[in-house]
Steps between C-alpha positions, in 0.01 A plus 500: 500500500358565844139490609347848515320415824660671794479758776483851359457726802491483878318706764500484880178618665449673835481164680820364349327270252677457167311538171651371174373538145558196278467670167567254220321192373670229299449507124487197264875495433584529868259223592677264263823553690345553845182287506469540876443877478121468492307629680719789608516874458265796454425520873582699811604299806491624859746338742532529875832636633598134548420410138161330540259560211206700636317600182520463123332756274416388148493156343829317462619489140193680365488852361164668537292765671417547867344371713577159348850571366776753446712569194878491552511727809805723516474651849294485820443756773289502816334804652640546852174665606253220425695213342352538151712326237604673176625277216655648185439306175652403257840394367355389167662611174360844413451388139243245618155615370350382830749694713393549862591822678332552838528496877267256676398581856395238756422523869727350764319165478553480123147602397501691173395864534569690178732563205698820457577610145508316169733436210596814311713812487264760647467627857436211738582243231797265502738298288706285736438654843827355624524635856258661747563691825318735738637845575471690830152620405378149431485558127570210266816552295525279190802428280316487167802357322402466136335843509831647627348676798412495868132547574353636823155372599280500805438167672165491321672539166432865423769648277699776672793555266810353340873555460705400197832633629585167664515315167400138437457389862519138611559542873379753757593596855357796692626629836313685773581837344348393167838478335457253216765257380422371152697222331510488120651171383375502141540831318688463172499662156236248393257491791541855639708721267697782659489360854761319706464216742568590859347601832327838511441659839265790549191632675140392466403853594617655173622207288848644460798265475791617714740203480579254222694182571633358171528129423824328582727390221468153350593331174157581354444812297276670756636381832253380761273633770282342766136425430382491861583762762453548874609736777553407864436696820855634498462638148713237328390421146487146359447402138436153361642422159305249293740433211788664320440543129508755223210745471380364166457158654223616734175351382193724482305266725745511788 
């Protein structure tokens, strides 16, 4: 068994600072094996380009509500215009009756401003907002993973629309032409019947998928596909694979 604490996403802001979400917190069984894992997790940490800790958002090892705490943050994004910080929450099991689904917004100094959305399946609601990005118009694009959709919102949280053609999205990348690269690492007959894992590439303008990159072959029944995804200035695509396992082994809370 490994401790569930760990970096979940990474973001580099306009000044070259590195932001990391530390999503998990150690449970009772993990603490027996790893007693030194408290207090850790459920925070966002800002580092300088040299690796110096500049800011910590949330309370180490504590799941809660802003401004005091965060709940298992999955992704972080900064607004290049004013430095506002957007934090997607949470990575908690969707069967948890106290499931958190929201995006917390703070100013560049870490002062809490507002919450976007809530837990649910309707417009502007989330179940595992797993990745967030801005498009060329400055709209907030959310990989609403357990709702099997991408949502489009304004920076203030107003619902604009959604696309379901990109499947059960874990990772997002968007280029300057609003081409969207969506990584689905979890679809299986159990968690998303009728859909395949893979990378779907299309346009945010109309939501149409133009390219599908299938998972590579492994010894598992469903192959594998990266969970995180990024694109560089030259147009090269990178995908980060978390684990290789059969589709039915994916837990609902992941």
